[in-house]
C-alpha atoms as a printed R data frame, in Angstrom:
    type eleno elety resid chain resno       x       y       z
1   ATOM     1    CA   MET     A     1  -7.151   3.873  37.280
2   ATOM     2    CA   THR     A     2  -7.340  -0.026  37.264
3   ATOM     3    CA   GLU     A     3 -10.778  -0.659  35.460
4   ATOM     4    CA   PRO     A     4 -11.494   0.655  32.082
5   ATOM     5    CA   PRO     A     5 -14.151   3.137  31.266
6   ATOM     6    CA   SER     A     6 -17.475   2.105  30.085
7   ATOM     7    CA   GLY     A     7 -19.260   3.060  27.049
8   ATOM     8    CA   GLU     A     8 -17.825   3.923  23.556
9   ATOM     9    CA   ALA     A     9 -14.944   5.872  21.821
10  ATOM    10    CA   LEU     A    10 -14.281   6.927  18.376
11  ATOM    11    CA   GLN     A    11 -12.104   5.235  15.972
12  ATOM    12    CA   LEU     A    12 -11.356   6.167  12.429
13  ATOM    13    CA   ARG     A    13 -12.360   3.860   9.783
14  ATOM    14    CA   SER     A    14 -11.795   3.162   5.841
15  ATOM    15    CA   THR     A    15 -13.867   1.297   3.627
16  ATOM    16    CA   ILE     A    16 -13.839   0.639  -0.281
17  ATOM    17    CA   LYS     A    17 -17.204  -0.099  -1.461
18  ATOM    18    CA   LYS     A    18 -18.068  -2.610  -4.120
19  ATOM    19    CA   GLY     A    19 -19.252   0.493  -6.601
20  ATOM    20    CA   GLY     A    20 -15.742   1.640  -6.570
21  ATOM    21    CA   THR     A    21 -15.941   4.514  -3.601
22  ATOM    22    CA   LEU     A    22 -13.580   5.036  -0.780
23  ATOM    23    CA   GLU     A    23 -15.189   6.324   2.459
24  ATOM    24    CA   LEU     A    24 -13.480   7.684   5.439
25  ATOM    25    CA   SER     A    25 -15.517   8.359   8.543
26  ATOM    26    CA   LEU     A    26 -15.564   7.979  12.379
27  ATOM    27    CA   ALA     A    27 -17.343   4.987  13.956
28  ATOM    28    CA   SER     A    28 -18.448   4.549  17.445
29  ATOM    29    CA   VAL     A    29 -17.025   1.142  19.064
30  ATOM    30    CA   PRO     A    30 -17.064  -0.271  22.574
31  ATOM    31    CA   ILE     A    31 -14.164   0.337  24.779
32  ATOM    32    CA   PRO     A    32 -12.675  -2.947  25.135
33  ATOM    33    CA   HIS     A    33 -11.542  -4.424  28.563
34  ATOM    34    CA   PRO     A    34  -8.137  -5.762  28.807
35  ATOM    35    CA   LYS     A    35  -7.802  -9.370  29.339
36  ATOM    36    CA   ASP     A    36  -5.060 -11.480  31.198
37  ATOM    37    CA   GLY     A    37  -1.755 -10.058  29.738
38  ATOM    38    CA   GLU     A    38  -3.181  -7.138  27.972
39  ATOM    39    CA   VAL     A    39  -3.066  -3.392  28.713
40  ATOM    40    CA   LEU     A    40  -5.970  -0.741  27.772
41  ATOM    41    CA   VAL     A    41  -4.097   2.522  26.384
42  ATOM    42    CA   ARG     A    42  -5.559   5.877  26.092
43  ATOM    43    CA   VAL     A    43  -4.010   6.782  22.508
44  ATOM    44    CA   GLU     A    44  -2.968  10.485  22.796
45  ATOM    45    CA   ALA     A    45  -0.484  10.538  19.871
46  ATOM    46    CA   SER     A    46  -0.260   8.441  16.429
47  ATOM    47    CA   PRO     A    47   2.025   9.469  13.586
48  ATOM    48    CA   ILE     A    48   0.628   9.394   9.774
49  ATOM    49    CA   ASN     A    49   3.338   7.290   8.215
50  ATOM    50    CA   PRO     A    50   3.527   6.519   4.584
51  ATOM    51    CA   SER     A    51   2.823   3.061   5.421
52  ATOM    52    CA   ASP     A    52  -0.570   4.279   7.031
53  ATOM    53    CA   LEU     A    53  -1.711   5.688   3.716
54  ATOM    54    CA   GLY     A    54  -2.234   2.514   1.853
55  ATOM    55    CA   SER     A    55  -4.735   1.644   4.268
56  ATOM    56    CA   LEU     A    56  -6.250   4.848   4.474
57  ATOM    57    CA   PHE     A    57  -6.841   5.817   1.059
58  ATOM    58    CA   GLY     A    58  -6.317   2.273  -0.627
59  ATOM    59    CA   ALA     A    59  -6.067   3.118  -4.339
60  ATOM    60    CA   ALA     A    60  -8.420   6.095  -4.554
61  ATOM    61    CA   ASP     A    61  -7.802   8.899  -6.541
62  ATOM    62    CA   LEU     A    62  -7.088  11.672  -4.222
63  ATOM    63    CA   ALA     A    63  -8.271  14.275  -6.343
64  ATOM    64    CA   THR     A    64 -11.827  13.492  -6.200
65  ATOM    65    CA   LEU     A    65 -11.877  13.696  -2.400
66  ATOM    66    CA   GLN     A    66 -15.234  14.898  -1.097
67  ATOM    67    CA   TRP     A    67 -16.269  15.935   2.473
68  ATOM    68    CA   SER     A    68 -19.671  15.884   4.022
69  ATOM    69    CA   GLY     A    69 -21.284  15.199   7.206
70  ATOM    70    CA   SER     A    70 -20.449  17.361  10.444
71  ATOM    71    CA   ASP     A    71 -17.414  18.893  11.863
72  ATOM    72    CA   ASP     A    72 -17.301  16.250  14.561
73  ATOM    73    CA   ARG     A    73 -18.120  13.445  12.249
74  ATOM    74    CA   PRO     A    74 -16.879  14.012   9.069
75  ATOM    75    CA   ILE     A    75 -17.671  11.595   6.085
76  ATOM    76    CA   VAL     A    76 -15.077  11.564   3.091
77  ATOM    77    CA   THR     A    77 -15.140   9.801   0.109
78  ATOM    78    CA   ALA     A    78 -13.260   9.378  -3.190
79  ATOM    79    CA   ARG     A    79 -13.341   7.458  -6.359
80  ATOM    80    CA   VAL     A    80 -11.288   4.221  -6.409
81  ATOM    81    CA   PRO     A    81 -10.566   3.870 -10.575
82  ATOM    82    CA   ASP     A    82 -12.268   0.716 -12.362
83  ATOM    83    CA   ASN     A    83  -8.786  -0.510 -13.568
84  ATOM    84    CA   VAL     A    84  -7.122  -0.734  -9.986
85  ATOM    85    CA   MET     A    85 -10.543  -1.829  -8.224
86  ATOM    86    CA   HIS     A    86  -9.166  -5.553  -8.634
87  ATOM    87    CA   GLY     A    87  -6.232  -4.834  -6.462
88  ATOM    88    CA   MET     A    88  -8.594  -3.698  -3.700
89  ATOM    89    CA   ALA     A    89 -10.724  -7.053  -3.705
90  ATOM    90    CA   ALA     A    90  -9.557  -8.357  -0.394
91  ATOM    91    CA   ARG     A    91 -10.970  -5.227   1.477
92  ATOM    92    CA   VAL     A    92 -13.854  -4.328  -0.710
93  ATOM    93    CA   ASP     A    93 -17.068  -3.577   1.658
94  ATOM    94    CA   LYS     A    94 -15.035  -3.941   4.838
95  ATOM    95    CA   SER     A    95 -14.543  -1.151   7.461
96  ATOM    96    CA   LEU     A    96 -11.073  -1.283   8.489
97  ATOM    97    CA   PRO     A    97  -9.309   0.374  11.425
98  ATOM    98    CA   VAL     A    98  -6.317   2.639  10.522
99  ATOM    99    CA   GLY     A    99  -2.997   3.573  12.198
100 ATOM   100    CA   ASN     A   100  -0.012   1.072  12.761
101 ATOM   101    CA   GLU     A   101   1.556   2.674  15.874
102 ATOM   102    CA   GLY     A   102   0.958   5.314  18.688
103 ATOM   103    CA   ALA     A   103   1.776   6.144  22.235
104 ATOM   104    CA   GLY     A   104  -0.547   7.044  25.378
105 ATOM   105    CA   ILE     A   105  -1.019   6.213  29.051
106 ATOM   106    CA   VAL     A   106  -1.871   3.028  30.176
107 ATOM   107    CA   ILE     A   107  -5.204   3.121  32.120
108 ATOM   108    CA   ALA     A   108  -6.229  -0.322  32.808
109 ATOM   109    CA   ALA     A   109  -4.607  -3.975  32.697
110 ATOM   110    CA   GLY     A   110  -5.347  -7.479  33.048
111 ATOM   111    CA   ALA     A   111  -4.795  -9.752  36.321
112 ATOM   112    CA   ASP     A   112  -1.287 -10.400  35.704
113 ATOM   113    CA   ASP     A   113   1.589  -8.626  37.374
114 ATOM   114    CA   SER     A   114   3.618  -7.760  34.139
115 ATOM   115    CA   ALA     A   115   0.472  -5.840  32.662
116 ATOM   116    CA   ARG     A   116  -0.646  -4.284  36.040
117 ATOM   117    CA   ALA     A   117   2.984  -2.817  36.392
118 ATOM   118    CA   LEU     A   118   2.528  -0.619  33.302
119 ATOM   119    CA   ILE     A   119  -0.711   1.347  34.839
120 ATOM   120    CA   GLY     A   120  -0.147   5.063  34.738
121 ATOM   121    CA   LYS     A   121   2.898   4.651  32.534
122 ATOM   122    CA   THR     A   122   3.630   6.310  29.151
123 ATOM   123    CA   VAL     A   123   4.138   3.487  26.496
124 ATOM   124    CA   ALA     A   124   4.530   3.397  22.831
125 ATOM   125    CA   LEU     A   125   2.423   0.702  21.055
126 ATOM   126    CA   ILE     A   126   1.829  -1.197  17.529
127 ATOM   127    CA   GLY     A   127  -0.841  -3.443  16.257
128 ATOM   128    CA   GLY     A   128  -2.844  -1.497  13.985
129 ATOM   129    CA   ALA     A   129  -5.904   0.404  14.909
130 ATOM   130    CA   MET     A   130  -4.129   3.406  16.369
131 ATOM   131    CA   TYR     A   131  -6.508   5.942  15.147
132 ATOM   132    CA   SER     A   132  -8.630   5.317  18.004
133 ATOM   133    CA   GLN     A   133  -9.188   6.924  21.394
134 ATOM   134    CA   TYR     A   134  -8.427   3.796  23.164
135 ATOM   135    CA   ARG     A   135  -6.387   0.581  22.177
136 ATOM   136    CA   CYS     A   136  -6.191  -2.681  24.059
137 ATOM   137    CA   VAL     A   137  -3.084  -4.977  22.940
138 ATOM   138    CA   PRO     A   138  -1.003  -7.261  24.738
139 ATOM   139    CA   VAL     A   139   2.221  -6.269  26.664
140 ATOM   140    CA   ALA     A   140   4.379  -7.775  24.517
141 ATOM   141    CA   GLN     A   141   3.148  -4.990  21.811
142 ATOM   142    CA   VAL     A   142   4.063  -2.211  24.086
143 ATOM   143    CA   LEU     A   143   7.251  -0.413  24.567
144 ATOM   144    CA   LEU     A   144   7.872   1.211  28.068
145 ATOM   145    CA   LEU     A   145   9.038   4.759  27.572
146 ATOM   146    CA   PRO     A   146  11.534   6.606  29.752
147 ATOM   147    CA   GLU     A   147  10.273   8.762  32.523
148 ATOM   148    CA   GLY     A   148   9.447  12.172  31.170
149 ATOM   149    CA   THR     A   149   8.691  11.051  27.651
150 ATOM   150    CA   THR     A   150   5.680  12.355  26.488
151 ATOM   151    CA   PRO     A   151   3.446  10.552  24.023
152 ATOM   152    CA   ALA     A   152   4.205  12.850  21.081
153 ATOM   153    CA   GLU     A   153   7.819  11.941  21.619
154 ATOM   154    CA   GLY     A   154   7.076   8.532  21.685
155 ATOM   155    CA   ALA     A   155   4.542   8.209  18.922
156 ATOM   156    CA   SER     A   156   7.001   7.085  16.409
157 ATOM   157    CA   SER     A   157   8.839   4.498  18.212
158 ATOM   158    CA   PHE     A   158   8.433   1.440  15.749
159 ATOM   159    CA   VAL     A   159   8.315   1.849  12.240
160 ATOM   160    CA   ASN     A   160  10.631   4.490  11.441
161 ATOM   161    CA   PRO     A   161  13.384   3.451  14.313
162 ATOM   162    CA   LEU     A   162  13.250  -0.140  13.935
163 ATOM   163    CA   THR     A   163  13.245   0.495   9.824
164 ATOM   164    CA   SER     A   164  16.599   2.329  10.214
165 ATOM   165    CA   LEU     A   165  17.755   0.032  12.490
166 ATOM   166    CA   GLY     A   166  16.863  -2.853  10.324
167 ATOM   167    CA   MET     A   167  18.639  -1.402   7.421
168 ATOM   168    CA   VAL     A   168  21.826  -1.417   9.094
169 ATOM   169    CA   GLU     A   169  21.449  -4.813  10.660
170 ATOM   170    CA   THR     A   170  20.730  -6.212   7.090
171 ATOM   171    CA   MET     A   171  23.666  -4.622   5.667
172 ATOM   172    CA   ARG     A   172  25.557  -6.386   8.321
173 ATOM   173    CA   LEU     A   173  23.870  -9.745   7.908
174 ATOM   174    CA   GLU     A   174  24.461  -9.824   4.181
175 ATOM   175    CA   GLY     A   175  28.024  -8.848   4.394
176 ATOM   176    CA   HIS     A   176  27.912  -5.357   2.786
177 ATOM   177    CA   THR     A   177  29.889  -2.373   4.850
178 ATOM   178    CA   ALA     A   178  28.053   0.885   3.580
179 ATOM   179    CA   LEU     A   179  24.710   1.981   2.738
180 ATOM   180    CA   VAL     A   180  22.543   4.291   0.453
181 ATOM   181    CA   HIS     A   181  19.414   5.441   1.018
182 ATOM   182    CA   THR     A   182  16.774   7.269  -0.867
183 ATOM   183    CA   ALA     A   183  14.228  10.140   0.105
184 ATOM   184    CA   ALA     A   184  16.958  10.507   2.971
185 ATOM   185    CA   ALA     A   185  15.666  14.002   4.262
186 ATOM   186    CA   SER     A   186  12.466  12.190   5.821
187 ATOM   187    CA   ASN     A   187  12.264  11.553   9.486
188 ATOM   188    CA   LEU     A   188  13.141   7.991   8.725
189 ATOM   189    CA   GLY     A   189  16.198   9.093   6.845
190 ATOM   190    CA   GLN     A   190  17.215  11.597   9.562
191 ATOM   191    CA   MET     A   191  17.355   8.559  12.027
192 ATOM   192    CA   LEU     A   192  18.897   6.298   9.804
193 ATOM   193    CA   GLN     A   193  21.834   9.160   9.384
194 ATOM   194    CA   LYS     A   194  22.134   9.307  13.134
195 ATOM   195    CA   VAL     A   195  22.293   5.411  13.596
196 ATOM   196    CA   CYS     A   196  24.897   5.481  11.059
197 ATOM   197    CA   LEU     A   197  27.060   8.133  12.532
198 ATOM   198    CA   GLY     A   198  26.565   6.301  15.989
199 ATOM   199    CA   ASP     A   199  27.698   2.952  14.656
200 ATOM   200    CA   ASP     A   200  30.357   4.204  12.352
201 ATOM   201    CA   VAL     A   201  28.622   3.087   9.045
202 ATOM   202    CA   PRO     A   202  29.219   5.020   5.879
203 ATOM   203    CA   LEU     A   203  26.091   6.315   4.617
204 ATOM   204    CA   VAL     A   204  25.145   7.962   0.832
205 ATOM   205    CA   ASN     A   205  22.099  10.010   0.916
206 ATOM   206    CA   ILE     A   206  20.000  10.675  -2.006
207 ATOM   207    CA   VAL     A   207  17.549  13.775  -1.920
208 ATOM   208    CA   ARG     A   208  16.091  15.811  -4.615
209 ATOM   209    CA   LYS     A   209  15.977  19.265  -3.255
210 ATOM   210    CA   PRO     A   210  19.026  21.922  -2.101
211 ATOM   211    CA   GLU     A   211  17.418  22.516   1.344
212 ATOM   212    CA   GLN     A   212  17.273  18.730   2.136
213 ATOM   213    CA   VAL     A   213  20.794  18.598   1.235
214 ATOM   214    CA   GLU     A   214  21.555  21.050   3.963
215 ATOM   215    CA   ARG     A   215  19.155  19.643   6.418
216 ATOM   216    CA   LEU     A   216  21.262  16.261   6.432
217 ATOM   217    CA   ARG     A   217  24.378  18.045   6.567
218 ATOM   218    CA   SER     A   218  23.508  19.921   9.554
219 ATOM   219    CA   ILE     A   219  23.193  16.529  11.223
220 ATOM   220    CA   GLY     A   220  26.547  15.245  10.288
221 ATOM   221    CA   ALA     A   221  25.998  13.764   6.886
222 ATOM   222    CA   THR     A   222  29.062  13.340   4.853
223 ATOM   223    CA   HIS     A   223  27.668  12.281   1.342
224 ATOM   224    CA   VAL     A   224  24.405  13.810   0.183
225 ATOM   225    CA   CYS     A   225  23.826  13.515  -3.590
226 ATOM   226    CA   ASN     A   226  20.771  15.701  -5.174
227 ATOM   227    CA   SER     A   227  19.220  13.771  -7.916
228 ATOM   228    CA   SER     A   228  17.857  16.876  -9.496
229 ATOM   229    CA   GLU     A   229  21.254  18.100 -10.277
230 ATOM   230    CA   PRO     A   230  22.689  17.336 -13.833
231 ATOM   231    CA   THR     A   231  25.865  16.104 -12.015
232 ATOM   232    CA   PHE     A   232  23.842  13.297 -10.227
233 ATOM   233    CA   MET     A   233  25.329  10.233 -11.821
234 ATOM   234    CA   LYS     A   234  28.854  11.715 -11.466
235 ATOM   235    CA   ASP     A   235  28.170  12.922  -7.684
236 ATOM   236    CA   LEU     A   236  26.700   9.528  -6.752
237 ATOM   237    CA   THR     A   237  29.415   7.533  -8.238
238 ATOM   238    CA   GLU     A   238  31.899   9.382  -6.425
239 ATOM   239    CA   ALA     A   239  30.045   8.981  -3.215
240 ATOM   240    CA   LEU     A   240  29.878   5.039  -3.603
241 ATOM   241    CA   VAL     A   241  33.915   5.114  -4.317
242 ATOM   242    CA   ALA     A   242  34.322   6.810  -1.198
243 ATOM   243    CA   THR     A   243  32.108   4.506   1.025
244 ATOM   244    CA   GLY     A   244  32.115   1.260  -0.906
245 ATOM   245    CA   ALA     A   245  28.500   1.051  -0.342
246 ATOM   246    CA   THR     A   246  26.814  -1.949  -2.633
247 ATOM   247    CA   LEU     A   247  23.542  -2.090  -0.558
248 ATOM   248    CA   ALA     A   248  20.799   0.455  -0.972
249 ATOM   249    CA   PHE     A   249  17.111   1.038   0.675
250 ATOM   250    CA   ASP     A   250  15.060   2.808  -1.903
251 ATOM   251    CA   ALA     A   251  11.652   4.547  -0.812
252 ATOM   252    CA   ILE     A   252  10.792   5.701  -4.238
253 ATOM   253    CA   GLY     A   253  10.314   2.495  -5.959
254 ATOM   254    CA   GLY     A   254   9.208   3.685  -9.289
255 ATOM   255    CA   GLY     A   255  11.069   5.304 -12.148
256 ATOM   256    CA   LYS     A   256  14.672   5.335 -12.998
257 ATOM   257    CA   LEU     A   257  16.399   5.842  -9.603
258 ATOM   258    CA   ALA     A   258  17.009   2.139  -8.364
259 ATOM   259    CA   GLY     A   259  18.687   1.390 -11.849
260 ATOM   260    CA   GLN     A   260  20.742   4.460 -11.550
261 ATOM   261    CA   ILE     A   261  22.030   3.396  -8.336
262 ATOM   262    CA   LEU     A   262  22.859  -0.261  -9.434
263 ATOM   263    CA   THR     A   263  24.661   1.535 -12.478
264 ATOM   264    CA   CYS     A   264  26.524   3.855 -10.251
265 ATOM   265    CA   MET     A   265  27.637   0.986  -8.054
266 ATOM   266    CA   GLU     A   266  28.839  -1.170 -10.893
267 ATOM   267    CA   ALA     A   267  30.867   2.029 -11.888
268 ATOM   268    CA   ALA     A   268  32.454   2.644  -8.568
269 ATOM   269    CA   VAL     A   269  33.226  -0.966  -8.020
270 ATOM   270    CA   SER     A   270  34.846  -1.020 -11.682
271 ATOM   271    CA   THR     A   271  37.133   2.205 -10.842
272 ATOM   272    CA   ASN     A   272  40.148  -0.015  -9.962
273 ATOM   273    CA   ALA     A   273  39.455  -3.314 -11.981
274 ATOM   274    CA   THR     A   274  42.470  -4.738 -13.511
275 ATOM   275    CA   SER     A   275  40.843  -6.997 -15.951
276 ATOM   276    CA   TYR     A   276  37.660  -6.699 -18.333
277 ATOM   277    CA   SER     A   277  34.731  -9.262 -17.969
278 ATOM   278    CA   PRO     A   278  31.669  -9.027 -20.040
279 ATOM   279    CA   TYR     A   279  29.830  -9.869 -17.290
280 ATOM   280    CA   GLY     A   280  30.719  -6.978 -15.201
281 ATOM   281    CA   SER     A   281  32.227  -6.996 -11.738
282 ATOM   282    CA   ALA     A   282  31.801 -10.057  -9.611
283 ATOM   283    CA   LYS     A   283  30.753  -7.927  -6.547
284 ATOM   284    CA   HIS     A   284  26.987  -8.154  -5.808
285 ATOM   285    CA   LYS     A   285  25.104  -5.117  -5.760
286 ATOM   286    CA   GLN     A   286  21.648  -5.147  -4.012
287 ATOM   287    CA   VAL     A   287  18.764  -2.634  -4.059
288 ATOM   288    CA   TYR     A   288  15.781  -3.305  -1.643
289 ATOM   289    CA   ILE     A   289  12.715  -1.389  -2.409
290 ATOM   290    CA   TYR     A   290  10.704  -0.803   0.714
291 ATOM   291    CA   GLY     A   291   8.559   2.228  -0.401
292 ATOM   292    CA   GLY     A   292   6.369   3.358  -3.042
293 ATOM   293    CA   LEU     A   293   6.567   7.159  -3.170
294 ATOM   294    CA   ASP     A   294   6.494   6.796  -7.269
295 ATOM   295    CA   ARG     A   295   3.734   4.489  -8.416
296 ATOM   296    CA   SER     A   296   4.992   4.338 -11.859
297 ATOM   297    CA   PRO     A   297   7.155   1.122 -12.966
298 ATOM   298    CA   THR     A   298  10.634   0.487 -11.950
299 ATOM   299    CA   GLU     A   299  12.676   1.115 -14.717
300 ATOM   300    CA   LEU     A   300  16.038  -0.794 -15.187
301 ATOM   301    CA   LYS     A   301  18.518  -0.032 -18.092
302 ATOM   302    CA   ARG     A   302  20.909  -3.067 -17.519
303 ATOM   303    CA   ASN     A   303  24.441  -1.840 -17.829
304 ATOM   304    CA   PHE     A   304  25.516  -3.051 -14.476
305 ATOM   305    CA   GLY     A   305  26.784  -6.249 -14.966
306 ATOM   306    CA   MET     A   306  25.245  -9.550 -13.778
307 ATOM   307    CA   ALA     A   307  25.940  -9.553 -10.098
308 ATOM   308    CA   TRP     A   308  23.230  -7.641  -8.698
309 ATOM   309    CA   GLY     A   309  19.982  -8.084  -7.387
310 ATOM   310    CA   ILE     A   310  16.636  -6.140  -6.774
311 ATOM   311    CA   GLY     A   311  13.956  -6.873  -4.160
312 ATOM   312    CA   GLY     A   312  11.403  -6.025  -1.689
313 ATOM   313    CA   TRP     A   313  12.023  -5.352   2.004
314 ATOM   314    CA   LEU     A   314   9.639  -5.049   4.952
315 ATOM   315    CA   LEU     A   315   9.970  -4.360   8.652
316 ATOM   316    CA   PHE     A   316   7.972  -7.062   9.953
317 ATOM   317    CA   PRO     A   317   9.253  -9.974   8.009
318 ATOM   318    CA   PHE     A   318  12.656  -8.746   8.798
319 ATOM   319    CA   LEU     A   319  11.863  -8.456  12.741
320 ATOM   320    CA   GLN     A   320  10.433 -12.423  12.477
321 ATOM   321    CA   LYS     A   321  13.490 -13.538  10.703
322 ATOM   322    CA   ILE     A   322  16.116 -11.993  13.329
323 ATOM   323    CA   GLY     A   323  13.586 -13.536  16.194
324 ATOM   324    CA   PRO     A   324  12.193 -12.017  19.376
325 ATOM   325    CA   GLU     A   325  15.381 -11.661  21.330
326 ATOM   326    CA   ALA     A   326  17.362  -9.665  18.878
327 ATOM   327    CA   SER     A   327  14.186  -7.494  17.889
328 ATOM   328    CA   GLN     A   328  13.833  -6.792  21.836
329 ATOM   329    CA   LYS     A   329  17.485  -5.388  21.805
330 ATOM   330    CA   LEU     A   330  16.668  -2.985  18.769
331 ATOM   331    CA   ARG     A   331  13.419  -1.836  20.767
332 ATOM   332    CA   GLU     A   332  15.455  -1.277  23.684
333 ATOM   333    CA   ARG     A   333  18.099   0.833  21.992
334 ATOM   334    CA   VAL     A   334  15.098   2.989  20.532
335 ATOM   335    CA   ALA     A   335  13.614   3.423  24.145
336 ATOM   336    CA   ALA     A   336  16.782   4.521  25.104
337 ATOM   337    CA   GLU     A   337  17.629   7.080  22.445
338 ATOM   338    CA   ILE     A   338  13.979   8.242  21.824
339 ATOM   339    CA   LYS     A   339  14.751  11.723  22.580
340 ATOM   340    CA   THR     A   340  18.086  11.750  20.291
341 ATOM   341    CA   THR     A   341  18.662   9.296  17.569
342 ATOM   342    CA   PHE     A   342  15.119   8.432  17.108
343 ATOM   343    CA   ALA     A   343  13.363  11.940  17.876
344 ATOM   344    CA   SER     A   344  10.651  12.681  15.394
345 ATOM   345    CA   SER     A   345   9.225  16.263  14.489
346 ATOM   346    CA   TYR     A   346   5.913  16.911  12.950
347 ATOM   347    CA   THR     A   347   4.264  19.651  10.940
348 ATOM   348    CA   ARG     A   348   0.921  19.556  12.994
349 ATOM   349    CA   GLU     A   349  -1.059  17.789  15.521
350 ATOM   350    CA   VAL     A   350  -4.795  16.900  14.300
351 ATOM   351    CA   SER     A   351  -7.719  15.387  16.122
352 ATOM   352    CA   LEU     A   352  -9.488  12.479  14.406
353 ATOM   353    CA   ALA     A   353 -11.954  14.884  12.944
354 ATOM   354    CA   GLU     A   354  -9.168  17.294  11.703
355 ATOM   355    CA   ALA     A   355  -7.534  14.678  10.028
356 ATOM   356    CA   LEU     A   356 -10.584  13.918   7.760
357 ATOM   357    CA   SER     A   357 -10.464  17.741   6.915
358 ATOM   358    CA   LEU     A   358  -9.752  18.133   2.891
359 ATOM   359    CA   GLU     A   359  -7.171  20.749   3.759
360 ATOM   360    CA   ALA     A   360  -5.258  18.365   6.177
361 ATOM   361    CA   MET     A   361  -5.237  15.466   3.628
362 ATOM   362    CA   SER     A   362  -4.115  17.730   0.750
363 ATOM   363    CA   VAL     A   363  -0.706  17.720   2.812
364 ATOM   364    CA   TYR     A   364  -0.386  14.515   4.235
365 ATOM   365    CA   GLY     A   365  -1.576  12.807   1.447
366 ATOM   366    CA   LYS     A   366   1.222  14.028  -0.693
367 ATOM   367    CA   GLN     A   367   3.868  12.088   1.397
368 ATOM   368    CA   ALA     A   368   6.049  15.275   1.228
369 ATOM   369    CA   THR     A   369   9.207  15.552   3.283
370 ATOM   370    CA   GLY     A   370   8.846  17.898   6.146
371 ATOM   371    CA   GLU     A   371   5.008  17.598   6.271
372 ATOM   372    CA   LYS     A   372   4.549  15.003   8.816
373 ATOM   373    CA   TYR     A   373   1.182  14.899  10.657
374 ATOM   374    CA   LEU     A   374   0.531  13.455  14.228
375 ATOM   375    CA   ILE     A   375  -3.069  12.440  15.255
376 ATOM   376    CA   ASN     A   376  -4.171  12.773  18.874
377 ATOM   377    CA   PRO     A   377  -7.389  10.763  18.979
378 ATOM   378    CA   ASN     A   378  -8.186  12.315  22.145
379 ATOM   379    CA   LYS     A   379  -7.516  16.049  21.283
380 ATOM   380    CA   GLY     A   380 -10.643  18.178  22.228
381 ATOM   381    CA   LEU     A   381 -12.392  15.114  23.745
382 ATOM   382    CA   GLY     A   382 -11.503  15.528  27.307
């Protein structure tokens, strides 16, 4: 097909209303027509990543979710607590499309050759509003997937793969030689473990359940520490001594874990110290928080000297920092290893309407490891 279909298509929308109510619904929107340099993609797979949940739910209290409407046009509402509404000011009464990334088939393109060459091809794409039946984006925002790759296999080609590669590149750019990663049994964590194995980078994984330890060991992980064990601090320090890791990426954010990592890093660095300093070791130790699985305050007990840092890390500012040429090399690696290093697994595939069922939201809303959902916006719609 070279001409786009006419008419309207469904798109999932999220609105936080002035009175403090979240509303999720399916809107009918015109099917876009691609301009020069653009392609129209029939979206057939889009993951629900933790980064999508902030746009989807905002600061709503998920314990107050209520369902109404019909099976094919559900409407879901929830209360947004008064004390967090100030943080939602920029999006009040704005109907926002949701979904960072996805994959599908190019069905139409603009007049230029680079776009038309993709017609009929399976591509991954990024740019927001991916929980839509159709998405029109510039050619620069798509990644041609290898022949034989399905949309489901390519749906998570950007956020998790590029984040895992970005962590390793950050390590190199900042002069570290090994990494620590929390919530490490996630899809992202498993990708990072595979990247580190392939690139010979020592990695310390932090998880919170025995089965997550076994999951990582089954794919080749050497250092896996269970934060629920009474020996966690000792185990982590020993892993840090063995690897020399002084850089951590923390998906948890809140609570004591970031501070515990810095404490153990200081203990590991100081293991072979030959002299005492009241300021601790001179070796810089860094924790980057890139997620918020725990929304409570970040607690730091400052017993790790003075050579340390804690800050935020986000994928897209990192990609801007390294520039388009370096970013493209990372994307090409993702495409080449999409069925191996960067393979993703999903608990369930749902339609747009099914994604708004209370049962589905009770699962993916928890952001639990091993319970990742995939939306197929065209499921059951022909």
